[in-house]
N, C-alpha and C positions, 0 to 999 in steps of 0.2 A: 801149396800154401802161399808160395811167393806170388803166383799169378793172382790169387784171390786178393792178397794185400795190395798189389799193384792196381788191380781193378778198383778196389775201394778208394785208393788214393786218387785215381783218375776221376771217379764220381764225385769226390769231395772237392777237388781243386778245379775241375772243368767249369762249373758254374761261376766260380770266382774269376777265372781267367776270361770267361766269356763276358762277364759284367764289365771287367776292366777294358776289354776290347771294344765293347759297345760304347763305353764312355769316350772313346777316342774318336768317334764319328759324330760330327756336329752338323753335317749337311744331310738333308734339309734342316734348317734351324727351327722350323715350326712343324709339328707333326699332328697337332690336334685338329687343324683345319687345313684345307687346301688354299694356298695363297699364291698370288700371281702379280706380275707387273710392279715390282718393288720400286719405291721411291724413298730415299732416305734424306733426313734433315738433321744436321748437327746443330744443336741448340744448347748453349751453356755446357753442362758436363754430361750430356746424354745424346744418344742417337734415337731419333724417332723414325720408325719404319712404317710407311703407309703402303698398303697392298689392296688389291682386289680380293674378293672371296669367291673362289670357284665352287659352285654348288651343284654342278651337273651330276646327275646319277650316272652309273656306269653305262647304261644303255642309251644315253643321251649324247649324241655326237656333235655338239656345238657348245658354245659358252652359255652358261647360266650364271649371271652375276647381278645381284641386286643391291649390294652394299660394299663399302670399303671398310678396312680394318686398320687399326693402329697399334703398334707395339713399341716399347722403349727398352733401352739397354744402356748401362754405364760401362760395359766391358766388351760388347760385341759377341758375347757368348751366351749370357743369360738374358732372356727376353720376357718382358711382362706385357700381357695383353690388356688393353684398356677397353672401356665400353665402346660399342660401335659408334663412331663419331659422325657418320654421314651415310645416307642412303639415296638411291635414285629418287625415291618418293619425296625427298626434301626439296627437289627441284620441280615445281608444279608444272613446268612446261616440258618436262622430260617424261619418257614413257618406259625406258628400259636401259639395261646394259651399263653396269658400273665398271667401265673399262679403265685403261691406264690413266694415272693422275699423278700430280706432284704438288707438294706443299712448300711454300717459301715464306720466310718471315720478313716483314718490313714495318718499321716503326712500332714494334710491339704487337702487331697483328699478324695473323697467320692466314695466308691466302692459298686456297686449294683449287687447282685447275683440274677439271675432270673431263672425261670423255663419256658421252651418253648418246642415246637416240632421242631425237627431238619428237615431240608429240604431234606437231602440226606442220613443220617444215621437213620434207623428206630428207632423210640422211642423218649422219652423225653430227654432233655439235659439241662445242666446248663451253662449259659453264664455270663459274667461280663461286666458291663458298668462302666464308671468313669466320674466324674465331679469335678469342682473346688469349688462348693458350694452345699449345701444340696438340693436345689430346681432345680438343673440342669442349662442348658440342659446337659443330659448324652449322651455319645457316647460309642460304642463298644470298650472295652479296649484291646481286644485280637484278634479280627478279625476272631475268630473261637470259638467253644464251649470249655469250660474248662473241662466239663465232658459229655461223650456221653454214650448211653446205652450199647455199646459193651465193655465198660471198667468195667462194673459190671455184673457178671454172676451168682450171687447167687440165682436169681429167674428168671422164664421164662417170667414174664410180662415185657412189654416194657415201663412202666410208673413209674419205681422205682427210676429214677433219677430226683426227683422234691424236692421242699420245702427246699432250702438251708438256713442255718443259720450259722452265723460266729461270733466267739468270739476271742478277743485278750487277752492273759493272762498277768500277771504282768511282765513277762520276755520279752514280746513283740512277743511271738509266736502266730500266728493266726491259728485257727482251723476251718475247714468247716465240718458241719454235714448236712446230707440230707437223703432223702429216702422215699419209700413207700413199705410197708410190710417188707422191710429190712432196717435197720438203718445203714448208712455208715458214716465214718468220715475219714478225712485226714488232715495233716498239710498243711499250705500254706507257700510259700516262702515270703520273705519280700516284694516282689513286688506285692503281693496279687492277681496275675493272673496266678500262676503256683502251682501245687501240689508239696509238698515236702515229698517224701517217699511213702509208700504203702497206699492203701485204706483198712481200717479196718471195722469191723462190730461190732455192740452192740446188745446183746440179751436182750430185755425188754418185759414184758408181753403185749400181744395184741397190739404191735406197728403197727399203720396204716400209719401215716404220720405226717407232721407239727411239726418237732422238733424245739425247741427254747431253747437257753441257756442264763441264767443270773446268777449273783453271788451276794451273800449277806454274809458279814463277811468272814468266812473261807470255806463256802460251795458253790459249783457249783450246779445249778439246771437245770435239763434237763426235760422239759415238752414236751408233745407230744399228738397227737390224738390217742385215744384208742378205738379199735373196730370199728363197724359201725352199725347203725348211731354213729357218733363219740362223745365220751366224751373226757375230757382232764385228763391225768394222769401225774405223775412226778416221777423222781428219783433224788438222791443226791449223790455227790461225792466230795472228796477233790482234785480231779485232773480231768482235761479235757480229760485225757486218760483213766479214769475209775480207778477201777471198779465202776459201778453205782448201787446204792441200790434203788430198787423200793419202793416207799412210799405210793402209792395209788392214788385214784381219786382226781382231783383238782376241776373239775366242771362237770356238767351234760350236756345232749344233749341241744344244743343251739336253743331253740325255734323250728320253723318248718324248720330248716336247717339240712340236713344229715351230713354236714361237720362242723367241729369246729376247728378254727385256731386261736391260741393265740399269744400274744406278751406281755412280762412282763418287765416293766421298773420301775425305781424310779426317781421321778422328784420333786425337792425341798423338799427332805426328805420324800416323800410319795410314797409308792409302788402302782402300778396300774396293773390291768389285762385287756388287750384289746383283743377283740374277735369279731366274727361276728355271726349274727343270720339271720333269715328270717323275721325280725320284721316289715318291712314297709308294712302296709295293704293298699289296698287289694291285692297288686301284689307281695309281698315278697315271698321268698321261697328258696329252695336249690340252684337254679340257678340265683336268684336275691337277693343277701345277703346284709347285712348292718352292719357296724362296730359299736360296743358298747364299753363302758368303765365302769368298776366297781373297787372298792377298793380291794386290796390284803392285807392279814394279815398273820403274822408269829406267830407261837407258840414259847414259851420260849426256846425250844430245837432246834429251827431252822427249824422245819418242817412247812409246809404251811397249813393254815386253808382253808377249802373248800370255793370256791368263790360263793357268792350269786349273781346271775344275777338279775338285777333290771331294771325296767322302768325308775326310777328316775335318775340312773346314777350318775355322778359326779356333785355336786352342787358347786357354787362359794365359799361357806363357807368351803368346804373341803380343800381348798388350803391355 
């Protein structure tokens, strides 16, 4: 009889315990869709998360991405999906590939720098969309590509013009960084849709792609995908024009995803490291990725502690 009672108690309480355990796991943060290449924007009292949408079927062994997505959160735990704000088809000169992108606000407008395949100029290109609010709708701001593959000749590959990231310094000067195997940067004019001056390059160890710039105190941080399969490394500088001093690895290979694309923000006084992995089972992987979030920590000298990727992710009590 005792065994029967114990068995019944296990059956009663096991689902409750399982539900409680499931609630402790917040990574990946979005499970309804496959999301990749996260770029976060802190605006007023919310975080806006912009991602690509991995649409590749299981038997399709490359990226299939036609649109970008946007989510918002006031606590980094609960995320609201908004109407699809931008598609490749919104750029008449582009033909495919809604790859990595970033949104930045300036003077009440939101500028979205995107990676796509150009329709008539061979190779990848960078375009700019604009909107009056962070959730769109966005429209092509320029009517043509901002950067095309024939503008950068440092490498023979035709996919080196991808993964744009933008930062505006304290003087109001905007800088655009981008690249694959070669890291490029240029100033932007105040209108945010024209380059100002020459295109420069930065030499960093094992640079692959995915540059991201953030600032803390007097330091600028340039993080990027390192090697392949990709880890994340970073460098530091007192100027967006360099020189950049390499500091080492920031995190390791992200689960079962060959790529590793990060976004670093501070929200309500807390630093966060946003990335993707292939963590949705059983169908996740390098071409069906998922966004995750973990805490970021600084050492007393300003360097970054290595990020510990977790299944627990961000808990409500962290905020």
